[in-house]
C-alpha positions in Angstrom: -50.6 11.9 -0.6 -47.7 10.3 -0.9 -48.4 6.7 -1.3 -46.5 3.7 -1.0 -46.8 -0.6 -0.3 -44.4 -2.5 2.2 -44.6 -6.6 2.5 -43.8 -8.1 5.7 -42.7 -11.7 6.1 -44.3 -13.5 9.6 -40.7 -15.5 9.7 -39.1 -15.1 13.4 -36.1 -13.0 14.2 -33.3 -14.1 15.2 -33.7 -14.3 19.2 -30.4 -15.0 22.0 -30.8 -17.7 24.5 -28.9 -19.2 27.4 -27.8 -22.3 28.0 -25.1 -24.6 29.9 -21.6 -23.8 29.1 -21.2 -26.8 26.2 -24.8 -27.3 25.6 -26.0 -26.0 22.2 -29.2 -24.5 22.8 -31.8 -25.8 20.3 -34.9 -23.7 20.0 -38.1 -24.5 18.0 -39.4 -22.2 16.2 -43.1 -22.9 14.4 -42.0 -21.6 10.5 -44.2 -20.0 8.6 -44.1 -18.3 4.9 -47.6 -15.9 5.6 -47.2 -12.4 5.3 -48.6 -8.8 5.5 -48.9 -6.0 3.0 -49.6 -2.5 4.3 -50.2 0.0 1.7 -50.4 3.6 2.9 -50.5 7.2 2.4 -49.9 10.1 4.2 -50.2 13.7 3.9 -48.4 16.7 4.3 -51.0 18.2 7.1 -49.8 14.6 8.9 -52.9 12.4 8.2 -52.0 8.7 7.6 -54.2 5.8 6.3 -53.6 2.1 5.9 -54.9 -0.8 4.8 -53.4 -4.5 5.6 -54.1 -7.7 4.1 -53.1 -10.9 3.6 -51.7 -10.9 -0.1 -49.5 -9.0 -2.2 -50.7 -6.0 -3.9 -52.9 -5.9 -6.9 -54.8 -3.5 -9.2 -58.0 -4.5 -7.5 -56.2 -3.7 -3.9 -55.2 0.1 -5.3 -58.7 0.7 -6.3 -60.0 -0.1 -2.8 -57.4 1.6 -0.7 -57.8 5.0 -3.1 -61.7 4.9 -2.3 -61.0 4.2 1.1 -58.7 7.4 0.8 -61.6 9.0 -1.0 -63.8 8.8 1.6 -61.8 10.1 4.3 -60.2 12.9 3.2 -62.1 15.8 1.4 -61.3 18.0 -1.5 -58.6 17.5 -4.1 -55.8 15.3 -4.1 -52.0 15.1 -5.5 -51.0 11.6 -5.2 -47.2 10.6 -5.8 -46.5 6.9 -5.7 -43.7 4.9 -7.3 -43.7 3.0 -10.5 -44.9 -0.5 -8.8 -46.9 -1.9 -12.0 -49.9 -2.4 -10.4 -50.1 0.8 -10.4 -50.6 0.9 -14.2 -52.4 -2.0 -13.9 -56.1 -2.2 -16.3 -58.1 -1.7 -12.8 -56.8 1.1 -11.6 -57.0 2.7 -15.0 -60.6 1.9 -15.3 -61.0 3.0 -11.8 -59.2 6.5 -12.4 -61.5 6.9 -15.7 -64.4 7.0 -13.9 -66.1 10.2 -12.2 -65.8 9.4 -8.6 -61.9 10.2 -8.8 -61.9 13.1 -10.7 -60.4 14.7 -7.5 -57.2 12.6 -7.7 -54.6 13.6 -9.3 -51.5 11.6 -9.7 -47.7 11.7 -10.2 -45.3 9.1 -10.9 -41.9 8.8 -8.8 -38.8 8.6 -11.3 -37.6 4.7 -11.0 -35.7 4.9 -8.1 -36.4 7.5 -5.7 -37.3 6.7 -2.2 -35.7 9.8 -0.5 -38.6 11.9 -2.7 -41.2 9.8 -1.1 -42.3 10.7 2.5 -44.4 7.1 2.6 -40.7 5.3 2.5 -39.4 6.6 5.8 -42.8 4.7 7.2 -41.7 1.3 5.9 -37.5 2.0 6.9 -39.0 3.0 10.2 -41.4 0.0 11.3 -38.6 -2.6 10.2 -36.3 -1.1 12.0 -39.0 -1.3 14.8 -39.4 -4.7 14.1 -35.4 -5.5 14.1 -34.8 -3.8 17.1 -37.8 -5.6 18.8 -36.0 -8.5 18.1 -32.4 -7.6 18.7 -32.6 -6.1 22.2 -29.9 -4.6 23.9 
């Protein structure tokens, strides 16, 4: 399984509007610095598991996600993930030392290798889809 995280700020996108010639349109848009963090894992068989939360990803969140994946996918798993510091956090290390995590084998990608992680493409696609929605032709 390939695993990755993505963060989305819930800010309004740039929009186009119309106004009479010579009058600058003023759009009132509520500003919010809320965000969504999405964790996802995709398997070779095409299974896609996601987890969404409203705060940045930390070690305990990764443990919850790993338990979520273990509950939904049977058998042994090879997990390929990047070098996010939360992956090396104490809660993750403690969980990986438990018997419930014995089905997991972890493989860390090189420091910057998004082309090796299939999950990166999903985040890129979502960012593109959001951009296309905000910028219709």
